[in-house]
FISE-888799 format. One line per field, with one value per residue (C-alpha): x, y, z; residue in one letter. Coordinates in Angstrom, 3 decimals. Each point is the difference from the previous one (the first is absolute). Example, Ala and Ser with C-alpha at 12.3 -4.5 7.8 and 13.67 -1.06 7.14 Angstrom:
east 12.300,1.370;
north -4.500,3.440;
up 7.800,-0.660;
resn a,s;
***
This chain:
east 0.000,2.784,1.823,-3.131,-0.413,3.618,-0.520,-3.113,1.712,2.980,-2.266,-1.928,3.199,1.311,-3.182,0.137,3.615,-0.772,-2.896,2.215,2.729,-2.581,-1.101,3.604,0.603,-2.954,1.589,3.354,-1.625,-2.003,3.183,1.894,-2.766,-0.149,3.726,-0.387,-2.768,-2.784,-2.324,-3.139,1.766,1.418,-3.537,-1.156,2.567,-0.240,-3.763,0.033,2.896,-1.888,-2.936,2.207,0.044,3.821,1.256,-3.017,1.497,3.368,0.785,1.973,-3.025,-2.065,2.884,0.593,-3.702,0.066,2.992,-1.722,-3.231,1.791,2.017,-3.199,-1.825,2.861,1.251,-0.719,-1.583,-3.644,-1.137,1.479,-1.737,-3.285,0.680,0.558,-2.304,0.344,3.801,0.378,-2.324,1.665,3.462,-1.006,-1.696,3.055,2.510,-2.195,-0.221,3.758,0.594,-2.338,1.956,3.409,0.260,3.674,-0.634,2.658,-1.809,-2.259,1.900,-0.138,-3.666,-0.870,1.760,-1.965,-3.247,0.800,0.289,-3.317,-1.645,0.998,-1.118,-3.395,-0.452,0.886,-2.373,-2.710,0.773,-0.158,-3.385,-1.207,1.048,-2.070,-2.964,0.099,-0.534,-0.611,3.315,1.708,-1.404,1.217,3.503,0.196,-1.139,2.791,2.591,-1.238,0.144,3.544,1.172,-1.508,1.903,3.257,-1.482,-0.460,-3.073,-0.816,-1.856,-0.249,-1.795,-2.555,-0.591,-0.177,-2.508,-2.168,0.183,-0.983,-2.978,-1.114,0.385,-2.136,-2.680,0.503,-0.062,-0.126,3.174,1.691,-0.585,1.162,3.242,0.616,-0.358,2.449,2.488,-0.159,0.474,3.134,1.611,-1.058,0.652,-1.752,-2.911,-1.848,-0.979,-2.338,-1.426,-0.715,-1.779,-2.033,-0.968,-1.356,-1.882,-1.510,-1.098,-1.551,-1.960,1.998,0.798,0.712,2.336,1.819,0.456,1.384,2.457,1.250,0.424,1.998,2.208,0.449,1.073,2.730,0.816,-0.790,-0.393,-0.136,-1.833,-1.987,-1.264,-1.024,-1.902,-1.752,-0.980,-1.470,-1.910,-1.463,-0.941,-1.798,-1.831,-1.015,-1.273,2.370,0.649,1.870,2.462,0.278,0.880,2.737,1.293,0.037,1.820,2.573,0.436,0.455,2.728,1.877,-1.040,-1.018,0.187,-2.738,-2.882,-2.338,0.449,-0.785,-3.130,-1.080,0.563,-2.158,-2.741,0.149,-0.391,-2.841,-1.691,0.490,-1.737,-3.001,-0.288,0.579,-2.954,1.623,0.499,3.431,1.137,-1.525,1.822,3.279,-0.236,-0.811,3.003,2.325,-1.409,0.499,3.584,0.772,-1.484,1.965,3.166,-0.687,-0.415,3.198,1.918,-1.586,-1.710,-1.257,-1.720,-3.635,-1.412,1.181,-1.615,-3.256,-0.072,0.552,-2.793,-2.267,1.190,-1.221,-3.304,-0.378,0.911,-2.446,-2.743,0.569,-0.355,-3.113,-1.607,0.619,-1.437,-3.218,-0.714,0.080,-3.282,1.109,0.757,3.037,1.560,-0.814,1.574,3.146,0.288,-0.627,2.707,2.536,-1.177,0.150,3.564,1.071,-1.791,1.636,3.465,-0.384,-0.012,3.773,0.640,-2.627,1.253,3.530,-1.321,-1.819,3.183,1.804,-2.785,-2.472,-1.964,-0.973,-3.787,-0.300,2.337,-2.050,-3.222,1.410,1.215,-3.419,-1.575,2.657,-0.190,-3.770,0.481,2.346,-2.172,3.025,-2.067,2.893,1.820,-3.298,-0.905,3.423,0.076,-3.604,0.720,3.078,-2.010,-2.790,2.518,1.630,-3.254;
north 0.000,2.362,-0.862,0.732,3.450,0.841,-0.937,2.177,2.981,-0.429,-0.172,3.124,1.961,-1.161,1.088,3.436,0.392,-1.042,2.505,2.782,-0.927,0.048,3.503,1.154,-1.469,2.027,3.192,-0.919,-0.970,3.215,1.981,-1.894,0.407,3.680,0.333,-1.775,2.417,-2.608,2.027,-2.031,-3.146,1.905,1.072,-3.627,-1.121,2.922,-0.247,-3.372,1.241,2.999,-2.217,-2.305,0.317,0.121,1.702,2.315,1.583,0.675,3.570,-1.361,-1.829,3.184,2.118,-2.418,0.026,3.791,-0.051,-2.422,1.944,3.363,-1.153,-1.093,3.239,2.298,-2.083,0.342,-3.409,0.972,-3.613,-0.776,3.049,-1.268,-3.386,1.690,3.070,0.559,-0.161,3.517,-0.890,-3.348,1.569,2.840,-2.353,-2.277,2.744,1.363,-3.493,-0.436,3.227,-1.219,-3.252,1.665,0.823,0.969,2.283,-1.734,0.540,2.930,2.445,-2.277,-0.799,3.692,0.900,-2.752,1.258,3.510,-1.289,-1.831,3.114,1.945,-2.848,-0.171,3.758,-0.180,-2.940,2.136,2.802,-2.413,-1.294,3.567,0.833,-2.957,1.229,-3.161,2.018,-2.914,-1.572,3.370,0.436,-3.487,0.687,3.355,-1.666,-2.554,2.736,1.797,-3.196,-0.807,3.496,-0.355,-3.258,1.969,3.039,2.185,1.724,-0.213,3.300,-0.518,-3.310,1.595,2.979,-2.141,-2.323,3.062,0.870,-3.566,0.064,3.310,-1.327,-3.059,2.258,-0.832,3.530,-0.992,-2.111,2.548,2.753,-2.309,-0.816,3.625,0.933,-2.762,1.266,3.451,-1.506,-1.895,3.006,0.099,3.714,1.272,2.471,-1.899,-2.693,2.498,0.924,-3.646,-0.554,3.181,-0.876,-3.353,1.662,2.503,-2.788,-1.696,3.195,0.753,3.560,1.242,-2.955,0.915,3.567,-1.205,-2.305,2.765,2.306,-2.733,-0.082,3.771,-0.164,-2.396,1.714,3.706,1.911,-3.117,1.352,-3.068,-0.548,3.658,-0.277,-3.144,1.709,2.904,-2.338,-2.057,3.064,1.444,-3.289,0.045,3.579,1.201,3.289,1.897,-2.836,-0.442,3.662,-0.262,-3.111,1.736,3.026,-2.288,-1.860,3.288,0.860,-3.043,0.377,3.606,-0.607,-2.645,1.211,-2.719,1.067,3.628,-1.101,-2.140,2.974,2.092,-2.611,0.060,3.794,-0.303,-2.475,2.401,2.713,-2.237,-0.819,3.486,2.109,3.403,1.845,1.277,-3.564,-1.211,2.627,-0.609,-3.726,0.597,2.333,-2.610,-2.694,2.181,0.748,-3.700,-1.059,2.685,-1.097,-3.545,1.201,2.073,-3.114,-2.305,1.793,-3.349,-1.154,-0.525,-0.189,3.464,1.652,-1.883,0.698,3.720,0.069,-1.692,2.499,2.923,-1.844,-0.331,3.618,1.196,-2.223,1.627,3.440,-0.960,-1.216,3.412,1.731,-2.007,1.519,3.565,1.792,3.069,-0.538,2.266,-1.803,-3.360,0.904,1.347,-3.140,-2.234,1.754,-0.824,-3.616,-0.319,1.321,-2.573,-2.802,0.892,-0.118,-3.748,0.041,-0.010,-2.599,-2.438,0.600,-0.907,-3.034,-1.072,0.460,-2.325,-2.592,0.268,-3.049,1.332,0.344,2.304,2.541,0.028,0.400,3.027,1.586,-0.459,1.920,2.708,0.495,0.244,2.648,2.059,-0.515,-1.406,-1.995,-1.395,-1.450,-1.131,-2.010,-1.643,-0.971,-1.184,-2.260,-1.421,-0.593,-1.807,-2.152,-1.037,-1.129;
up 0.000,0.958,-3.181,-2.044,1.635,-0.716,-3.606,-0.302,1.608,-2.252,-3.041,1.044,0.552,-3.330,-1.803,1.689,-0.998,-3.524,-0.158,1.292,-2.422,-2.788,0.934,0.364,-3.434,-1.329,1.320,-1.548,-3.304,-0.057,0.553,-2.697,-2.574,0.876,-0.565,-3.354,-1.007,-0.052,2.201,-0.690,1.240,2.963,0.962,-0.288,2.580,2.426,0.604,1.846,2.127,1.374,0.993,2.030,3.788,0.066,-3.149,0.074,3.117,-1.605,-1.073,-2.941,-1.443,-0.140,-1.259,-2.887,-0.744,-0.055,-2.366,-2.375,-0.306,-0.070,-2.988,-1.703,0.788,-1.012,-2.904,-3.703,-0.636,-0.594,-0.330,3.407,1.469,-1.414,1.588,3.393,-0.033,3.761,-0.004,1.482,2.871,0.670,-0.057,2.338,2.463,-0.059,0.776,2.788,1.503,-0.412,1.926,2.720,0.361,-0.280,3.703,-0.299,-2.977,-2.070,-3.297,0.895,-2.200,-3.058,0.587,0.388,-3.255,-1.734,1.535,-1.220,-3.550,0.354,1.383,-3.089,-2.255,1.706,-0.332,-3.709,-0.459,1.551,-2.402,-2.940,1.149,0.486,-3.548,-1.208,2.114,2.090,3.158,2.361,-1.000,0.370,3.507,0.963,-1.339,1.797,3.230,-0.347,-0.617,3.096,2.086,-1.138,0.909,3.464,0.491,0.123,1.789,-3.058,-1.416,-3.699,-0.443,-3.750,0.488,2.322,-2.284,-3.136,1.639,0.676,-3.693,-0.871,2.361,-1.505,-3.532,0.771,1.492,3.680,1.418,3.677,-0.166,-2.254,2.564,2.794,-1.826,-1.000,3.670,0.942,-2.566,1.610,3.463,-1.032,-1.658,-3.657,0.003,-3.135,-0.246,-2.710,2.532,1.661,-3.378,-0.834,3.323,-0.374,-3.565,1.149,2.843,-2.413,-2.332,3.012,0.711,3.141,-1.026,3.505,0.545,-3.209,1.221,3.333,-1.790,-2.281,2.974,1.758,-3.074,0.075,3.643,-1.033,-3.312,0.490,-3.265,-2.194,-3.031,-1.065,3.533,0.190,-3.278,1.220,3.230,-1.953,-2.332,2.839,2.048,-3.008,-0.536,3.679,-0.401,2.712,-1.765,2.706,0.502,-3.777,-0.451,2.627,-1.761,-3.410,1.398,1.621,-3.299,-1.858,2.470,-1.308,-3.632,-0.805,-3.740,0.019,-2.193,1.269,3.613,-0.840,-1.846,2.970,2.316,-2.317,0.233,3.805,0.058,-2.530,2.350,2.910,-1.996,-0.655,3.711,1.426,1.181,0.233,-3.327,0.963,0.762,-3.269,-2.053,1.841,-0.704,-3.683,-0.291,1.513,-2.274,-3.091,1.045,0.535,-3.354,-1.841,1.781,-1.181,-3.601,0.158,1.081,-2.563,-2.906,-1.303,3.192,-0.986,3.528,1.005,-3.061,0.502,3.740,-0.335,-2.551,2.556,2.596,-2.126,-0.497,3.772,0.658,-2.665,1.440,3.391,-1.592,-2.008,3.216,1.548,-3.069,0.184,3.406,-1.328,-0.722,-1.965,-3.685,0.000,2.936,-1.543,-3.349,1.656,2.090,-3.017,-1.981,2.718,0.111,-3.796,-0.085,2.584,-1.858,-3.313,1.552,-0.265,-3.836,-0.708,2.696,-1.261,-3.546,1.040,1.883,-3.175,-2.052,2.411,0.065,-2.861,1.179,3.413,-0.051,3.021,-1.566,-3.208,1.977,1.803,-3.245,-1.658,2.892,-0.089,-3.780,0.339,2.675,-2.225,-3.106,-1.844,-2.483,-2.029,3.006,1.496,-3.135,-0.223,3.690,0.019,-2.984,1.749,3.150,-1.835,-1.858,3.259,1.627;
resn x,x,x,x,x,x,x,x,x,x,x,x,x,x,x,x,x,x,x,x,x,x,x,x,x,x,x,x,x,x,x,x,x,x,x,x,x,x,x,x,x,x,x,x,x,x,x,x,x,x,x,x,x,x,x,x,x,x,x,x,x,x,x,x,x,x,x,x,x,x,x,x,x,x,x,x,x,x,x,x,x,x,x,x,x,x,x,x,x,x,x,x,x,x,x,x,x,x,x,x,x,x,x,x,x,x,x,x,x,x,x,x,x,x,x,x,x,x,x,x,x,x,x,x,x,x,x,x,x,x,x,x,x,x,x,x,x,x,x,x,x,x,x,x,x,x,x,x,x,x,x,x,x,x,x,x,x,x,x,x,x,x,x,x,x,x,x,x,x,x,x,x,x,x,x,x,x,x,x,x,x,x,x,x,x,x,x,x,x,x,x,x,x,x,x,x,x,x,x,x,x,x,x,x,x,x,x,x,x,x,x,x,x,x,x,x,x,x,x,x,x,x,x,x,x,x,x,x,x,x,x,x,x,x,x,x,x,x,x,x,x,x,x,x,x,x,x,x,x,x,x,x,x,x,x,x,x,x,x,x,x,x,x,x,x,x,x,x,x,x,x,x,x,x,x,x,x,x,x,x,x,x,x,x,x,x,x,x,x,x,x,x,x,x,x,x,x,x,x,x,x,x,x,x,x,x,x,x,x,x,x,x,x,x,x,x,x,x,x,x,x,x,x,x,x,x,x,x,x,x,x,x,x,x,x,x,x,x,x,x,x,x,x,x,x,x,x,x,x,x,x,x,x,x,x,x,x,x,x,x,x,x,x,x,x,x,x,x,x,x,x,x,x,x,x,x,x,x,x,x,x,x,x,x,x,x,x,x,x,x,x,x,x;
***
């Protein structure tokens, strides 16, 4: 009986030794095939070794596995890459496991260099997928690049930012905003990130949120022109006129030669005039609007909006005067008042004519000119403009 037990124990020990030797042989074979450049065969031998209770706990096993799949992922053999589509992931996981098992840090430097190469490869793979509009694949690749960087205590800000772009491109606004915010938090120090977030908020009908985001950006990047223009645009859309005016004036301080900004300022003063109750305030606002529109035209003589807007301004001023005239009882007073109103109204003619010259298809400009030519009894111009208007409708 004792002899039988000894035999069984000896047999069991022998089998265990043989199994271990087999797994050690797999590691050696994997290494040799790797050295010979037969990476597919190397992968075939390394996989059983990592699953083994003994060799699977050896740093060397995982490091070799990382080397094999890194060579596949970063190599030029496209067929081999197709055979092992997750090679980057397998290599990265292997090196991270190797570092975990390498308690003495003997190969930490080499493993970290290899991981750095894989991080760059994963980021580039994400960019390639993005270019092909495969946004889910791009997001996955960027996530892997970010994870690899974290494994050696680095932050891949490009991966985070690019993943935000991918989420936005696939139409996932919530995750895009979340990732843009993360990119800011980790130091992606560029003003356009705030603009992207605000644009998504605006599209999601969170206009006030968009304004807050842009103002956050301006706190970090004071005087940044595009952020200032966005703030102005959003404030105007939110009908926050006083704040919008302050924003426009601040923007003009940075860019005084901007014809669009002067035209917008003119529009704000025009709006003030329409909302004012006191005549002195109304006239003061109209005067400021006229000055701003003319400044816009002097900067850019081909800016359609400024010509059209100043024409509308004279319409509004004349309408204010006509309303005053209608309250007068005496004919003489009425006629004197009407003459003043007519003169203001007709000031619009050259501006609408220039607007029409710049954009002959604009229907509103033609409509205004038909009315004005009728007012001046200019039959020839009236007939021509009326025919153009009818043709356009």
